[in-house]
TIZA-503575 format. One record per residue (C-alpha): residue number from 0; residue in one letter; x, y, z. Coordinates in nm, 4 decimals. Each point is the difference from the previous one (the first is absolute). Example, Ala and Ser with C-alpha at 12.3 -4.5 7.8 and 13.67 -1.06 7.14 Angstrom:
2
ATOM  lumdren  lomar         u         v         w
ATOM        0      A    1.2300   -0.4500    0.7800
ATOM        1      S    0.1370    0.3440   -0.0660
This chain:
142
ATOM  lumdren  lomar         u         v         w
ATOM        0      M   11.7025   13.9896    8.5849
ATOM        1      S    0.2553    0.0052    0.2762
ATOM        2      T    0.0252   -0.2633    0.2750
ATOM        3      R    0.1073    0.0358    0.3628
ATOM        4      I    0.0002   -0.2422    0.2933
ATOM        5      C   -0.2114    0.0915    0.3032
ATOM        6      Q    0.2299   -0.0014    0.3049
ATOM        7      K   -0.2823   -0.1114    0.2323
ATOM        8      T   -0.1541   -0.2862   -0.2056
ATOM        9      G    0.2713   -0.0910   -0.2502
ATOM       10      L   -0.2566    0.0234   -0.2814
ATOM       11      A    0.0964    0.1424   -0.3375
ATOM       12      L   -0.1944    0.3187   -0.0623
ATOM       13      I   -0.0591    0.1328   -0.3503
ATOM       14      E   -0.0609    0.3681   -0.0573
ATOM       15      G   -0.2418    0.0999   -0.2761
ATOM       16      P   -0.0842    0.0870   -0.2620
ATOM       17      G   -0.0594   -0.3449   -0.1368
ATOM       18      A   -0.2436   -0.2096   -0.1964
ATOM       19      G   -0.1236   -0.3554   -0.0020
ATOM       20      Y   -0.2922   -0.2367   -0.0458
ATOM       21      R   -0.2627   -0.1181    0.2412
ATOM       22      I   -0.2585   -0.2774   -0.0400
ATOM       23      A   -0.2832    0.0917    0.2336
ATOM       24      N   -0.3456   -0.1159    0.0876
ATOM       25      A   -0.2346    0.2312   -0.1894
ATOM       26      S   -0.2074    0.0605    0.3122
ATOM       27      Y    0.3059    0.1460    0.1784
ATOM       28      G    0.1197    0.2276   -0.2802
ATOM       29      A    0.3569    0.0677   -0.1083
ATOM       30      L    0.1195    0.1523    0.3266
ATOM       31      N   -0.2593   -0.1159    0.2476
ATOM       32      P    0.1119   -0.3332    0.1479
ATOM       33      E   -0.1926   -0.1555    0.2825
ATOM       34      K    0.0817    0.1798    0.3266
ATOM       35      R    0.1730   -0.2171    0.2599
ATOM       36      H   -0.0249    0.0661    0.3737
ATOM       37      Q    0.2453   -0.0917    0.2747
ATOM       38      G   -0.1419   -0.2811    0.2140
ATOM       39      S   -0.2516   -0.1233   -0.2610
ATOM       40      L   -0.0072   -0.3643   -0.1133
ATOM       41      R    0.2705   -0.0538   -0.2595
ATOM       42      D   -0.1494   -0.3129   -0.1580
ATOM       43      D   -0.0652    0.1690   -0.3348
ATOM       44      W    0.3060    0.2279   -0.0027
ATOM       45      S    0.2735   -0.0651   -0.2515
ATOM       46      R    0.3629   -0.0470    0.0916
ATOM       47      W    0.0759    0.3648   -0.0730
ATOM       48      D   -0.2929    0.1595    0.1856
ATOM       49      T    0.0688    0.2432    0.2805
ATOM       50      P   -0.2311    0.2089    0.2170
ATOM       51      G   -0.1202    0.3020   -0.1939
ATOM       52      R    0.0081   -0.0050   -0.3790
ATOM       53      T    0.2403   -0.1896   -0.2176
ATOM       54      I    0.0325    0.0747   -0.3701
ATOM       55      Y    0.1944   -0.2363   -0.2258
ATOM       56      I    0.1331    0.1156   -0.3317
ATOM       57      A    0.2319   -0.1960   -0.2259
ATOM       58      G    0.2517    0.1198   -0.2544
ATOM       59      T   -0.1476   -0.2201   -0.2729
ATOM       60      L   -0.3445   -0.1302   -0.0797
ATOM       61      Q    0.1336   -0.3573    0.0126
ATOM       62      T    0.1297    0.0547    0.3557
ATOM       63      A   -0.3347    0.1474    0.1061
ATOM       64      F   -0.1835   -0.3081   -0.1290
ATOM       65      R    0.2539   -0.2383    0.1555
ATOM       66      E   -0.0439    0.1622    0.3408
ATOM       67      C   -0.3792   -0.0066    0.0010
ATOM       68      L   -0.0091   -0.3573   -0.1333
ATOM       69      A    0.2602   -0.1375    0.2419
ATOM       70      W   -0.2716   -0.1663    0.2083
ATOM       71      A   -0.0914   -0.2281   -0.2929
ATOM       72      R    0.3432   -0.1328   -0.0938
ATOM       73      M    0.1386   -0.3447    0.0728
ATOM       74      V    0.2513    0.0276    0.2841
ATOM       75      P    0.2536   -0.2569    0.1242
ATOM       76      S   -0.2298   -0.1140    0.2821
ATOM       77      H   -0.2713   -0.0824   -0.2580
ATOM       78      E    0.2496   -0.1946   -0.2105
ATOM       79      K    0.1150   -0.1892    0.3105
ATOM       80      K   -0.3578   -0.1006    0.0831
ATOM       81      L   -0.0598   -0.0974   -0.3617
ATOM       82      G    0.3155   -0.2116    0.0128
ATOM       83      R   -0.1250   -0.1772    0.3159
ATOM       84      L   -0.3313   -0.0830   -0.1648
ATOM       85      A    0.1782   -0.1255   -0.3100
ATOM       86      A    0.2227   -0.2258    0.2119
ATOM       87      L   -0.2988   -0.1254    0.2014
ATOM       88      W   -0.1891   -0.0874   -0.3183
ATOM       89      D    0.3106   -0.1204   -0.1862
ATOM       90      M   -0.0566    0.2614   -0.2716
ATOM       91      D    0.1982    0.2751   -0.1658
ATOM       92      P   -0.0894    0.3534    0.1328
ATOM       93      D   -0.1113    0.0973   -0.3525
ATOM       94      E   -0.2392   -0.2980   -0.0008
ATOM       95      V   -0.1444    0.1157    0.3331
ATOM       96      M   -0.0611    0.3485   -0.1441
ATOM       97      R   -0.1684   -0.1499   -0.3083
ATOM       98      E   -0.2263   -0.2079    0.2301
ATOM       99      V   -0.0872    0.3094    0.2037
ATOM      100      A   -0.0763    0.1974   -0.3170
ATOM      101      A   -0.2189   -0.2844   -0.1303
ATOM      102      D   -0.1919   -0.0127    0.3299
ATOM      103      F   -0.0447    0.3779   -0.0001
ATOM      104      E   -0.1305   -0.0123   -0.3584
ATOM      105      K   -0.2386   -0.2861    0.0808
ATOM      106      L   -0.1357    0.1943    0.2983
ATOM      107      G   -0.0275    0.3273   -0.1931
ATOM      108      H    0.2658    0.1777    0.2097
ATOM      109      M    0.2461    0.2536   -0.1305
ATOM      110      Q    0.3286   -0.1605   -0.1046
ATOM      111      P    0.3080    0.0356    0.2254
ATOM      112      G    0.2025    0.3076   -0.0911
ATOM      113      H   -0.2975    0.1944   -0.1388
ATOM      114      L   -0.1417    0.3188    0.1489
ATOM      115      P   -0.3702    0.0546    0.0539
ATOM      116      F   -0.1712    0.2493   -0.2271
ATOM      117      S   -0.1168    0.1916    0.3077
ATOM      118      W    0.3635    0.0594    0.1036
ATOM      119      R    0.1033    0.1102   -0.3489
ATOM      120      D   -0.3058    0.2155   -0.0553
ATOM      121      S    0.0283    0.1883    0.3306
ATOM      122      R    0.3495    0.1417   -0.0570
ATOM      123      L    0.1377    0.2870   -0.2047
ATOM      124      I    0.3497    0.1004   -0.1142
ATOM      125      H    0.1088    0.3452    0.1145
ATOM      126      R    0.3086    0.2007   -0.0996
ATOM      127      I    0.1056    0.1916    0.3114
ATOM      128      Q    0.2026    0.3224   -0.0042
ATOM      129      V    0.1633    0.0692    0.3381
ATOM      130      P    0.0781    0.3698    0.0462
ATOM      131      A    0.3070    0.1150    0.1912
ATOM      132      S   -0.2352    0.1547    0.2557
ATOM      133      A   -0.1242   -0.3497    0.1020
ATOM      134      G    0.3070   -0.0502    0.2173
ATOM      135      P    0.2064   -0.3171    0.0196
ATOM      136      W   -0.1222   -0.3437   -0.1019
ATOM      137      V    0.1314   -0.3359    0.1231
ATOM      138      D    0.1798   -0.2093   -0.2614
ATOM      139      M   -0.1202   -0.3515    0.0915
ATOM      140      E    0.2544   -0.1682   -0.2302
ATOM      141      H    0.3103    0.1750    0.1383
């Protein structure tokens, strides 16, 4: 695949053919993401969504999973809040997490860091072949 920079947007554009992986909600299908409309509420849009259709493919299966699971990872702001609680309670952050896990278990809730079966069961892995005729694609990691 060859790459060029769009003079208008500065985005890196990749010309096909190419191939990659996509983790998609089974109800949408491999190439049928939810349609987005200009002016609609963006509350449930992801950080990469744009009006029209957006298709994400990753060079490796691991990258595809990392992207679609990004919402569930511990980020620095979570660790900062955890640190504040630990300081407030005069505990180690690991102790706080063990207490939370114990409470979740006692209440019958899913443990922190686990994914619900419904999320796992509703997605499929797709291998996508992008033909040269598809036109340019944006390289989000450039």
